[in-house]
N, C-alpha and C positions, 0 to 999 in steps of 0.2 A: 316380432314374435320371439319372446324369450321365455323358455321353460324355467320353472323353479328348480334350481340345481345348486347344491352346495359343493363348492370346490375345496378340496383338501390337498395340500402338497404332499408328495410322496418321494421316496428315494429312487423308485424305479417305475417306468411308465406303465407296463402291463399290470403290475400289482396295483398301482394307483388307480388305473382305469377300472379294474375289477372292483376294488374297494369302494370307489366313488359311485359307480353305477349301481352296485347292490345296496349301498347305504342310502342312496336316493330312492331306492325301491322299498325301503323299510327293513332291510337286513343289515343291521349294524355290524360291520366287520372291519377290522383293522387291516392295514397293509400287510403286516407280518402274517396274520392269520390267512389272508387271501393267498399270499405267496406259499405258505406252508401247505395248505390244503390243495393248492394247485400243483404241488410237487415241483416248485420252481428251481430248486437247487440242482445243478447238473454240471457236467463238463464233457465236452466233446472236442476232439482235434481232427480237423479235416484238411490234411496237407494237399489233397487233390482239388480243393476249392480255394480260390483266391478272393480275398476281400481287401481292397486297397493295395493290391499287388503283394499281399502277404498271405500265408496259410491261415485258413479260417479256424479260429479258436472261440468256442462259445461256452459261456458259463450258465446258460439257460437252455431250456428245450426250445423247439421250433416256435415261431411266433403264433400266438393263439392257443397253444396247448395249456398254458397256465389257467387262462380263463375257462377253457372248455372242461378241464379236469375239475376245477373249482365248481363249476355249474353242475356237472354230473354228480359229484359227491354230495352236493347240497340238495340235489333233486330239482334243480332249475332246468327250464327249457330255454335254449338260446337260438336266436335266428342269426345266421351269418351268411352274407351275400357278397360275391365277387362279381366284377363287371368287365366286359370287353368294350362297352360303349360308354364314353365319358358323359354324354348328355343324359343317358338313362341313369347313370350313377348319381348325378346331381339331382335328377327328378325324384329318385327313390329316397335319397337323403332328405330332401325338402318335404316330401309327403310324410315320411316317418316323423319328422319334427312337428309337422302340422297335426299329427295324431297324438302329440304330447309325449313323444318317446325320445329321450337323449340317446345318442348313438356313439358307440365306440368305433374308432377308425384306426386302421393300420396305415402308416404313412412313411415316407422317406424323410430323413432329417436335413438333407443337404440344402433344400430350398425353403426351409422354415425361416422366415425373415426375423422372427423374434429370438432365434438361437444365436448366441455369440459366434463369431467367425471360427474360433478355435474348436467349436463343437459341431461344426457343420461339415460333415463328410458323407460319403455314399454309404448309408446304412438305412435299410428299408424295413426294419423291424420295430419302429417306434410306434407308440400308441397314444391316442388322445381321445377326448370326448367333444363332440359338437352338440351344444345344447340350445341352439336357437339361431335366429338370423335377424340382423338389424340393417334394413335396407338391402344393400348388396353384399354386406359383410356377414360372415358366419361367426358365431360366438363359440370360442374354443376354451375348454378346460384341459390344459396340458398339465398332468400331475407333477411333472418335474419343475414346473414354474411356480413362483410364489402366488401369482394372481392370474385371473383369466385374461384372455387376449382375443384378438380378432384376426381372421384371414379373409381376404377377398375371395370371390368365387374362382378367379384365375389362380391365385396362390394355392387355394385348397385343392383344386384340380391337379395342379402341378405335383404336389406332394402325394396325393392319392394315387397318381399314376406314374410314380417314379420308376425308372428302369433299373435293371441289374438283379443281383442275387436277392431272393425273397421279395420280388416285386409285389407290392400290395394289391394291385389290380382293383383299385377303388373300393377295397373291402370295408364293409360296415358290419357291426354286430351289436346285439342288445338282448336282454332277457325278455321273454314273452310269457313266461309262466313261473310264478313263485309259489312254492309249497306252503301249506299251513304250518307244517312242523318240520324241523331240521334235526337230524340225528348227528349232533356235533361229534360225539365220541366215535361213532363209526367212521365218519368222514376223516377225522384227524388220524386215527389209527391206520386206515387204508392209505392215506397220503404219506405218512411216515414210512410205512413198509415200501411203498413205491420209490421214494427217494433213496432209501437204503439199497434197494435192488438195483436202481440206476447207477449209483456210485460204486457198487461192487460188481457191476456187470462183467461177465467173462468175454468182453469184446475189447480188442487192443486200443481202440480210439476213444472209448467211453469211460467216464468215471475215473477212479484212481489209476486204472491202467492207461487211460488216455493222458493223464498227468505225467505218468512215467515215460510215455512215448515222447511227449514234448520235452521232458528233461533230457532224454537222449538226443533229441534233435538239436537242442540248444548247443550241445557240444560240437555238432557237425556243421552248423550254419556258417561259422567264420571261414572254415577251410573249403566248404562246398560252394558257398556263394560270395565270399569276401566279407570283410568287416562292415562296409557301409550297408549292404543288404541285410546282414545278420542283425545289425542295429535297427534297421527299419522293421524287421520282423519282431524284435523285442518291443519297439515302440507301439506297434499295432497290437501286440499282446496286452500291454499295459493299458492302452486306450480302451480295448474291449473289456478289460478287467475292472478298471476303476472309473473311467469317464463315461462310457456309454453303456456297457453291459452291467456295470457295478457288480461284477461277478466274483471278484476276489474277496477282499475284506467285506465289501458292501453286502453281498448276498449272504455271507456267513453271519454277519451281524443281524440281518433281517431274520435269518433262520433261527438264530439264537433267541431273538425276541418271540418268534413263533413258539419255540419249545417252552419258553417261560409262560406264555399264555395257555399253551396246551396243558401244562402242569396243573393249572387251576381248573380248566374245563374238565380234565380227566381225573382230578383229585389224585394226581400222581407226582408227588414232590420230587422223585428221583429225576424227573425231566429238568428240574432246575440245575442239577449238576451237569447234565448234558449241555444245557444252555451256556453255562460258564465255560465249559471246555470248547464249545464251538466259537465263543467270543475270542478265546485265546488263539484258536486256529485262524480266525479272521485277522487278528493282529499280525500274525506271521505272514499272511497273504499280503497285507499292507507293507510289511518290511520287504518282502520279495519285490513288490512293485517299485518301491523307493530305490532299492539296489539296482534293479533293471534300468530304471530311469537314469541313474548315475552313469551306467555303462553307455547307453545310447546317446546321452548328452555329453559324453566324453569327459565326465567329471571323475571317473574312476577308470584307471588304466592298469594294464598288466596282463601277462600271458594267461593268468588263471581266473580272470573275471567271469568267463563263461562257465568254467568248471564250478565256481562258487555258486552261480545262479542255478546250475543244473543240480547241484547238491541240495540247495534250498528246496527246489521243487520235488526232488525225490523224498526229502524229509516230510514235506507237506502231504505227499501221497501216502506215505507210511502212517502218518498220524490220522489222516482221514479214513484210511482202511480200518484201522483199529476202532476209530470212533463209530463208524457206521455198522460195523459188526456188533459192537456193544449195544448200540441203539436198537438195531433190529431184534436182538435177543430180548431186550428190555420191554419192547412193545408187543411182542408175540404173546 
């Protein structure tokens, strides 16, 4: 049993799953447009939550929110199911596939056998699509991979019921109702306003204020925890930023592409200027990641290395605050 499903590689898992699921349902939508309408650009610092023994830093909203927001703004209805029983989870997945419906799944990456070892760690917010079954193997479209792959029933169950933060609990999701007409302009404008409000939120751990909180924390980590642990925290931040969360430069580049597409759909050329500015901000995020990597890999030493990283992050926060204030005003 193999459903007709076109696999397209993407930069980020949930955006890619959203784009692939909807495109295969007849709504042609790019990854940047799915990301932008889903208000995927975000920042939150959770020092009281530990991921891989380091404070949680996320460059995206909670798992599932991008797809849910996208669906709501486009007028789609989505079915999303979590399970406590593993046998029932597999039965529901197989029944849904038999009904001709590819399913989005949230999984943990640590036990995905097709992931390189360096990318396999305890992170439970990964997304992929199962689009069929061949014998005992499930057919998988993982948007961050170049081609489709397979997982055995045992392997799939293991990643669907991974333990830890954001445990997926066997979750599956898929569109159940597609509208005849989509108001792209309304969806895009609402999404942009939401992203601006999120990044400018008056909450100390969220948006540009959250970035400043991390910038201050970087200065304290070496004295408070020692250099080895401070470097571990930096390594985890970069990993979430560039390797798994793609939230630093990666998400800014995707958002820049979204603004470029939005400029055409809204007939609003000024968004092209915002797209260029966001691309430049993305470049600076990549520079920050490179400099942080040099510190935790001990390729850059000195008493002021943490001060320099802190300053870079403060500068990024200032630039993004100005950017989102201007964008919010332009889209109103």
